[in-house]
C-alpha positions in Angstrom: 3.7 -6.3 -50.1 5.5 -3.0 -49.7 3.5 -2.3 -46.5 4.6 -5.6 -45.1 8.2 -4.9 -45.9 8.0 -1.5 -44.3 6.5 -3.0 -41.2 9.3 -5.5 -40.9 11.9 -2.8 -41.4 10.3 -0.6 -38.7 10.1 -3.6 -36.3 13.7 -4.5 -36.8 14.7 -0.9 -36.3 12.8 -0.7 -33.0 14.4 -3.9 -31.9 17.8 -2.5 -32.6 17.1 0.7 -30.7 15.8 -1.2 -27.7 18.8 -3.5 -27.7 21.0 -0.5 -28.0 19.4 1.1 -24.9 19.7 -2.2 -23.0 23.4 -2.4 -23.9 24.0 1.2 -22.9 22.2 0.6 -19.6 24.2 -2.5 -18.8 27.6 -1.8 -20.3 27.6 2.0 -20.7 28.5 1.9 -24.4 26.6 1.7 -27.7 26.3 -1.2 -30.0 29.0 -1.2 -32.7 27.7 0.6 -35.8 29.2 -2.1 -38.1 26.7 -4.6 -36.7 23.8 -2.3 -37.7 23.3 -2.4 -41.5 19.9 -0.8 -42.4 20.2 -1.9 -46.0 20.8 -5.6 -45.2 18.1 -8.1 -45.6 15.6 -8.8 -42.8 17.1 -12.2 -42.2 20.6 -10.8 -41.9 19.5 -8.0 -39.6 17.6 -10.5 -37.4 20.6 -12.8 -37.2 22.8 -9.8 -36.2 20.3 -8.8 -33.5 20.4 -12.4 -32.1 24.2 -12.4 -32.1 24.2 -9.1 -30.2 21.7 -10.3 -27.7 23.7 -13.5 -27.1 26.9 -11.5 -26.6 25.1 -9.2 -24.2 23.7 -12.2 -22.3 27.2 -13.7 -22.1 28.6 -10.5 -20.7 25.8 -9.7 -18.3 24.4 -12.1 -15.7 21.2 -10.0 -15.3 20.4 -10.2 -19.0 21.0 -13.9 -19.0 18.7 -14.4 -16.0 16.0 -12.4 -17.7 16.3 -14.5 -20.9 16.1 -17.7 -18.9 13.1 -16.5 -17.0 11.4 -15.6 -20.3 12.1 -19.1 -21.6 10.8 -20.9 -18.6 7.8 -18.5 -17.8 6.8 -16.6 -20.9 3.4 -15.8 -19.4 5.1 -13.3 -17.0 6.0 -11.1 -19.9 2.6 -11.0 -21.4 -0.3 -9.5 -19.3 -3.3 -11.8 -19.2 -6.7 -10.6 -20.2 -8.8 -10.0 -17.1 -11.8 -11.7 -18.9 -9.9 -14.9 -19.2 -10.4 -17.6 -16.6 -7.2 -18.6 -14.9 -6.6 -22.1 -16.3 -3.8 -22.7 -13.9 -6.1 -23.0 -10.9 -7.8 -26.3 -10.2 -11.6 -26.5 -10.2 -11.7 -26.6 -6.4 -9.8 -23.3 -6.2 -12.1 -21.7 -8.8 -15.1 -22.8 -6.8 -13.7 -21.3 -3.6 -12.9 -18.1 -5.5 -16.5 -17.8 -6.7 -17.9 -18.6 -3.3 -15.7 -15.9 -1.7 -17.3 -13.3 -4.0 -20.8 -14.6 -3.6 -21.8 -11.5 -1.5 -20.8 -9.2 -4.3 -23.0 -11.1 -6.7 -25.9 -10.9 -4.4 -25.4 -7.2 -3.7 -25.1 -6.4 -7.4 -28.2 -8.5 -8.2 -30.2 -6.7 -5.5 -29.2 -3.3 -6.8 -30.1 -4.1 -10.3 -33.5 -5.4 -9.2 -34.1 -2.2 -7.3 -33.2 -0.1 -10.3 -35.4 -2.2 -12.6 -38.4 -2.0 -10.2 -38.1 1.7 -9.5 -39.5 2.9 -12.8 -41.4 5.9 -11.4 -39.9 9.3 -11.9 -39.6 11.1 -8.6 -41.8 14.2 -8.1 -39.8 17.3 -9.0 -42.1 19.8 -7.2 -39.8 19.9 -4.2 -36.8 20.6 -6.3 -38.6 23.2 -8.2 -39.6 25.0 -5.0 -36.0 24.9 -3.8 -34.8 26.4 -7.1 -37.4 29.1 -6.9 -36.1 30.0 -3.4 -32.6 30.5 -4.7 -33.0 34.3 -5.3 -34.2 34.7 -1.7 -31.3 32.6 -0.4 -28.9 34.8 -2.4 -30.3 37.9 -0.9 -30.1 36.5 2.6 -26.5 35.5 2.1 -25.7 39.0 0.8 -27.5 40.5 3.8 -25.5 38.3 6.2 -22.3 39.3 4.5 -23.2 43.0 4.9 -24.1 42.5 8.5 -20.8 40.8 9.1 -19.0 43.8 7.6 -21.0 46.2 9.8 -20.2 44.2 12.9 -16.5 44.2 12.0 -16.6 48.0 11.6 -18.5 48.4 14.9 -15.9 46.3 16.7 -13.1 48.4 15.2 -14.9 51.6 16.3 -15.6 50.3 19.8 -11.9 49.3 20.2 -10.9 52.9 19.1 -13.4 54.4 21.6 -12.1 52.3 24.5 -8.5 53.2 23.6 -9.4 56.9 23.5 -11.2 56.7 26.8 -8.2 54.9 28.4 -5.8 57.5 27.1 -7.8 60.6 27.8 -9.7 59.4 30.8 -7.5 57.1 32.8 -4.0 58.2 31.9 -4.8 61.9 31.6 -6.7 61.8 34.9 -3.8 60.1 36.6 -1.5 62.8 35.4 -3.9 65.5 36.7 -4.1 63.8 40.1 -0.4 63.8 40.3 -0.3 67.5 39.5 -2.9 68.3 42.0 -1.0 66.3 44.6 2.2 68.2 43.9 0.3 71.6 44.3 -1.3 70.4 47.5 2.1 69.5 48.9 3.4 73.0 48.0 0.5 74.7 49.7 1.0 72.5 52.8 4.6 73.6 53.0 3.7 77.2 52.5 1.1 77.0 55.3 3.5 75.4 57.7 6.1 78.1 57.0 3.6 80.8 57.7 2.4 79.1 60.9 6.0 78.8 62.1 6.8 82.4 61.3 3.7 83.6 63.2 4.6 81.4 66.1 8.0 82.9 66.3 6.6 86.5 66.2 4.2 85.7 69.1 7.1 84.3 71.2 9.1 87.5 70.6 6.2 89.6 71.9 
């Protein structure tokens, strides 16, 4: 008896808390504490909750609409068991629903028959051989990773060699050619000067 009374008290307390949250969401204020008397009888507390709900419905059109919808269509507020057959459909509609899913029944039946007939355990020798090859596969993968690292290192070294050849071979050689060309011009000027001086001496003689 005490367990039943505790359950009723807890239920009324939860109803009061839910109603308080609804009132706060709708009106932005809490239910008056004088309406909530935890020590009152269950009948008195239930009557107080009903009065509060009626007051809330009178002050809020949304709450009133929800209560009317609950009174006219209570099944909307209670989820139906998926195993239950929808009694609201006429027999013709139920027949159409079954026929529409006929291919699913056939497919499921075929799959179950296949599983039932296939009682032989497949040969595991191929899988065993594949498992035995796993160490070799791991070694090959490690070798491939090592080769990839070596190739990357070779590409880096090749790039450095090409860069060094360009700097020391092409650029440096270009600078040398420019220096040689300057020296050749100086020599050419000196030769022309000497030829001109020699020519003047010959004319004076």
